[in-house]
C-alpha positions as CSV (number, residue, x, y, z in Angstrom):
1,X,-31.5,16.3,-32.0
2,X,-28.9,17.7,-29.6
3,X,-25.8,15.5,-29.3
4,X,-23.1,16.2,-26.7
5,X,-19.7,14.6,-26.7
6,X,-18.6,13.3,-23.4
7,X,-14.9,12.6,-23.2
8,X,-13.8,9.5,-21.3
9,X,-10.9,10.3,-19.0
10,X,-8.0,8.0,-18.9
11,X,-9.6,5.7,-21.6
12,X,-7.2,3.8,-23.8
13,X,-9.9,1.9,-25.6
14,X,-9.9,2.2,-29.4
15,X,-13.1,0.1,-30.0
16,X,-16.4,0.0,-28.2
17,X,-19.9,-1.5,-28.5
18,X,-23.1,0.5,-29.2
19,X,-23.6,1.3,-25.5
20,X,-20.1,2.8,-25.4
21,X,-20.8,5.0,-28.4
22,X,-24.1,6.1,-26.8
23,X,-22.3,7.0,-23.5
24,X,-19.8,9.1,-25.4
25,X,-22.3,10.9,-27.5
26,X,-25.2,11.9,-25.1
27,X,-28.4,12.6,-27.0
28,X,-27.7,10.1,-29.7
29,X,-30.4,7.4,-29.7
30,X,-30.0,3.7,-30.6
31,X,-32.2,4.1,-33.8
32,X,-30.0,6.8,-35.3
33,X,-26.8,4.9,-34.3
34,X,-28.1,1.7,-36.0
35,X,-28.7,3.8,-39.2
36,X,-25.3,5.3,-39.1
37,X,-23.6,2.0,-38.5
38,X,-25.4,0.7,-41.5
39,X,-24.2,3.7,-43.5
40,X,-20.6,3.0,-42.3
41,X,-20.8,-0.6,-43.5
42,X,-22.0,0.5,-46.9
43,X,-19.3,3.1,-47.4
44,X,-15.8,1.8,-48.4
45,X,-14.1,4.6,-46.5
46,X,-15.6,3.7,-43.2
47,X,-16.3,0.0,-43.5
48,X,-13.1,-0.8,-41.5
49,X,-14.6,1.0,-38.5
50,X,-17.3,-1.6,-37.8
51,X,-16.5,-5.2,-36.8
52,X,-19.1,-7.9,-36.3
53,X,-17.5,-11.1,-34.8
54,X,-21.0,-12.6,-34.5
55,X,-24.5,-11.5,-35.6
56,X,-25.3,-10.0,-32.2
57,X,-21.9,-8.4,-31.3
58,X,-20.7,-5.2,-32.9
59,X,-17.5,-3.2,-32.2
60,X,-17.1,0.4,-33.5
61,X,-13.8,2.2,-33.8
62,X,-14.1,5.5,-31.9
63,X,-11.7,7.3,-34.2
64,X,-13.3,6.1,-37.4
65,X,-16.8,6.9,-36.0
66,X,-15.7,10.5,-35.3
67,X,-14.3,10.8,-38.8
68,X,-17.7,9.5,-40.1
69,X,-19.5,12.2,-38.1
70,X,-17.3,14.9,-39.7
71,X,-17.9,13.4,-43.1
72,X,-21.7,13.4,-42.4
73,X,-21.6,17.0,-41.4
74,X,-19.1,18.5,-43.9
75,X,-18.8,15.9,-46.7
76,X,-15.1,15.4,-46.1
77,X,-12.8,13.7,-43.5
78,X,-11.2,15.6,-40.7
79,X,-7.9,13.8,-41.6
80,X,-8.0,15.3,-45.1
81,X,-8.6,18.8,-43.8
82,X,-5.3,18.8,-41.7
């Protein structure tokens, strides 16, 4: 799978829904995103990055999602590496 990050110019949003994540990370499909969101919910470190106000609505923190991706790749957080 080839995933390309697309920066959003002049965006001040800190949270987004699944479609916002899919727009930012081209090449990421909904099935993989759903699996990763489930992994984030099950991990104490990333649990705060997913909010479900109702059973159909989900909001994901862009910053915590990016940290999760670094953790998936390297096994550590980008914040700890600084």
